[in-house]
C-alpha positions as CSV (number, residue, x, y, z in Angstrom):
1,X,-6.1,61.2,-93.2
2,X,-8.5,58.4,-92.0
3,X,-8.1,56.6,-95.2
4,X,-4.3,56.5,-94.7
5,X,-4.7,55.0,-91.2
6,X,-7.0,52.3,-92.4
7,X,-4.5,51.5,-95.2
8,X,-1.7,51.2,-92.6
9,X,-3.8,48.9,-90.5
10,X,-4.5,46.7,-93.4
11,X,-0.9,46.6,-94.4
12,X,0.6,46.3,-90.9
13,X,-2.0,44.3,-88.9
14,X,0.5,44.0,-86.0
15,X,-0.2,47.6,-85.3
16,X,-3.8,46.9,-84.6
17,X,-4.9,46.2,-81.0
18,X,-5.2,42.5,-80.3
19,X,-8.0,41.0,-78.2
20,X,-7.0,38.2,-75.8
21,X,-9.5,35.6,-74.6
22,X,-8.5,34.1,-71.3
23,X,-8.2,30.3,-71.3
24,X,-10.5,28.7,-68.8
25,X,-9.3,25.4,-67.3
26,X,-11.6,22.5,-67.9
27,X,-13.3,21.4,-64.6
28,X,-11.7,18.4,-63.0
29,X,-14.1,15.6,-62.2
30,X,-13.9,15.0,-58.4
31,X,-14.5,11.6,-56.9
32,X,-17.3,11.7,-54.4
33,X,-16.4,10.7,-50.9
34,X,-19.1,8.1,-50.7
35,X,-18.6,6.8,-54.2
36,X,-17.6,3.1,-54.5
37,X,-17.4,0.5,-57.1
38,X,-20.7,-1.1,-57.8
39,X,-19.4,-4.6,-57.0
40,X,-18.1,-3.5,-53.7
41,X,-21.3,-1.7,-52.8
42,X,-23.4,-4.7,-53.7
43,X,-21.2,-7.0,-51.7
44,X,-21.4,-4.8,-48.6
45,X,-25.2,-4.4,-49.0
46,X,-25.6,-8.2,-49.2
47,X,-23.4,-8.7,-46.2
48,X,-25.4,-6.2,-44.2
49,X,-28.6,-7.8,-45.2
50,X,-27.4,-11.2,-44.1
51,X,-26.4,-9.8,-40.7
52,X,-29.8,-8.2,-40.3
53,X,-31.5,-11.5,-41.1
54,X,-29.2,-13.4,-38.8
55,X,-29.9,-11.1,-35.9
56,X,-33.6,-11.2,-36.6
57,X,-33.7,-15.0,-36.7
58,X,-31.6,-15.2,-33.5
59,X,-33.9,-12.8,-31.6
60,X,-36.9,-14.7,-32.8
61,X,-35.3,-18.0,-31.7
62,X,-34.5,-16.5,-28.3
63,X,-38.0,-15.1,-27.9
64,X,-39.5,-18.6,-28.7
65,X,-37.1,-20.1,-26.2
66,X,-38.5,-17.7,-23.5
67,X,-42.0,-18.7,-24.4
68,X,-41.1,-22.4,-24.5
69,X,-39.4,-22.3,-21.0
70,X,-42.4,-20.5,-19.6
71,X,-45.1,-22.7,-21.1
72,X,-43.1,-26.0,-20.7
73,X,-40.8,-25.4,-17.8
74,X,-38.0,-28.0,-17.3
75,X,-37.0,-29.7,-14.0
76,X,-39.8,-28.4,-11.8
77,X,-39.6,-29.7,-8.3
78,X,-37.1,-30.1,-5.5
79,X,-34.3,-32.5,-4.3
80,X,-33.7,-34.0,-0.9
81,X,-32.3,-31.2,1.1
82,X,-30.9,-33.6,3.7
83,X,-28.6,-35.2,1.1
84,X,-25.1,-33.9,1.7
85,X,-24.6,-33.9,-2.1
86,X,-27.5,-31.5,-2.6
87,X,-27.1,-27.7,-2.4
88,X,-30.1,-25.4,-2.2
89,X,-30.4,-21.7,-2.9
90,X,-33.4,-19.6,-1.9
91,X,-33.4,-16.0,-3.2
92,X,-36.0,-13.3,-3.7
93,X,-36.5,-9.9,-5.4
94,X,-38.2,-7.5,-3.1
95,X,-38.8,-5.1,-6.0
96,X,-41.3,-7.5,-7.7
97,X,-41.9,-10.2,-5.1
98,X,-40.4,-13.0,-7.2
99,X,-39.0,-15.9,-5.1
100,X,-36.8,-18.7,-6.6
101,X,-35.5,-21.9,-5.0
102,X,-32.9,-23.9,-6.9
103,X,-31.6,-27.3,-5.9
104,X,-28.5,-28.9,-7.4
105,X,-27.1,-32.4,-6.9
106,X,-23.4,-32.8,-7.3
107,X,-21.2,-35.8,-7.9
108,X,-18.8,-35.6,-5.0
109,X,-16.0,-37.4,-7.0
110,X,-16.0,-35.1,-10.0
111,X,-17.6,-32.0,-8.7
112,X,-20.1,-32.1,-11.6
113,X,-23.7,-31.0,-11.2
114,X,-25.7,-34.1,-12.3
115,X,-29.2,-32.8,-11.5
116,X,-31.1,-29.6,-10.8
117,X,-34.6,-28.7,-9.8
118,X,-36.4,-25.4,-9.2
119,X,-39.5,-23.9,-7.7
120,X,-40.3,-20.3,-8.5
121,X,-43.1,-17.9,-7.5
122,X,-43.1,-15.0,-9.9
123,X,-43.7,-13.8,-13.4
124,X,-43.2,-15.6,-16.7
125,X,-39.7,-14.3,-17.2
126,X,-38.7,-15.5,-13.7
127,X,-40.1,-19.0,-14.4
128,X,-38.4,-19.1,-17.8
129,X,-35.1,-18.0,-16.3
130,X,-35.3,-20.6,-13.6
131,X,-36.2,-23.4,-16.1
132,X,-33.3,-22.4,-18.4
133,X,-30.8,-22.3,-15.6
134,X,-31.5,-25.9,-14.6
135,X,-30.7,-27.0,-18.1
136,X,-27.7,-24.7,-18.2
137,X,-26.0,-26.0,-15.0
138,X,-26.5,-29.7,-15.7
139,X,-23.2,-31.3,-16.7
140,X,-21.1,-28.4,-15.6
141,X,-18.5,-28.5,-12.8
142,X,-19.1,-26.2,-9.9
143,X,-16.4,-23.8,-11.1
144,X,-18.0,-23.5,-14.5
145,X,-21.5,-23.0,-13.0
146,X,-20.2,-20.3,-10.7
147,X,-19.1,-18.3,-13.8
148,X,-22.6,-18.1,-15.2
149,X,-23.8,-14.5,-15.2
150,X,-27.2,-12.9,-15.6
151,X,-26.2,-11.4,-19.0
152,X,-25.8,-15.0,-20.3
153,X,-29.3,-15.8,-19.2
154,X,-30.9,-12.6,-20.4
155,X,-29.2,-12.8,-23.8
156,X,-30.3,-16.4,-24.4
157,X,-33.9,-15.7,-23.5
158,X,-34.0,-12.2,-25.0
159,X,-35.3,-10.6,-21.8
160,X,-36.4,-7.0,-22.1
161,X,-34.7,-4.4,-19.8
162,X,-37.6,-4.3,-17.3
163,X,-37.1,-8.1,-16.8
164,X,-33.4,-8.2,-16.2
165,X,-33.9,-8.7,-12.5
166,X,-35.3,-12.2,-13.3
167,X,-31.9,-13.2,-14.8
168,X,-30.1,-11.6,-11.8
169,X,-32.4,-13.7,-9.5
170,X,-31.3,-16.9,-11.4
171,X,-27.6,-16.0,-11.0
172,X,-28.0,-15.4,-7.3
173,X,-29.8,-18.7,-7.0
174,X,-26.9,-20.5,-8.6
175,X,-24.4,-18.9,-6.3
176,X,-26.5,-19.6,-3.2
177,X,-27.0,-23.3,-4.1
178,X,-23.2,-23.8,-4.7
179,X,-22.4,-22.0,-1.5
180,X,-24.9,-24.2,0.4
181,X,-23.5,-27.4,-1.1
182,X,-19.9,-26.4,-0.2
183,X,-20.9,-25.6,3.4
184,X,-22.7,-28.9,3.8
185,X,-19.7,-30.9,2.4
186,X,-17.4,-29.1,4.8
187,X,-19.6,-29.9,7.7
188,X,-20.1,-33.5,6.5
189,X,-16.4,-34.3,5.9
190,X,-15.2,-36.3,9.0
191,X,-12.0,-35.1,10.6
192,X,-9.2,-37.3,11.7
193,X,-7.3,-34.9,13.9
194,X,-7.1,-37.4,16.8
195,X,-6.6,-40.5,14.8
196,X,-9.9,-42.0,15.8
197,X,-10.8,-42.9,12.2
198,X,-7.8,-45.1,11.9
199,X,-8.5,-46.7,15.2
200,X,-12.1,-47.5,14.1
201,X,-10.9,-49.0,10.8
202,X,-8.3,-51.1,12.5
203,X,-10.9,-52.3,15.0
């Protein structure tokens, strides 16, 4: 009997049980999220390195500017306070005891600051800020000088956060000097409400 079954399986192989092997799909290579072309990656790395070097060089230059203005302060002194073209600003910082006096001389025809002097009692950052401000306001019109902010001074001199009050002191000194000049010019300008100026000229 078994021999007959084996013979039938040999003659009719279709009757034998077939074994199926499931087909497994080949894994698909997935592109990494951070994967980039080598050329693009190298270009970005080079650009980033240049930015780091540029920022480092700028900070070094600003730090040396701070030291330079402290060790070699510019425009130390004072101007004639009785001159109607001179404005003076005296400000202080109670928190640290720094005191700054800034004098500016203005060309009355153009409204341009032609000279500036300072005297400061305080730390090195306060002295450097005062010195830098005198070089900054020279050649500027009053409207331009009034727009100078402490962040401009602090950024240029690379002042640390604990010394930001020195740059604020310098900004306050500029505003005070400009206000003093304008008040003096207003008081100095002769009035002609009664026509006396014309009478004196004609006489």
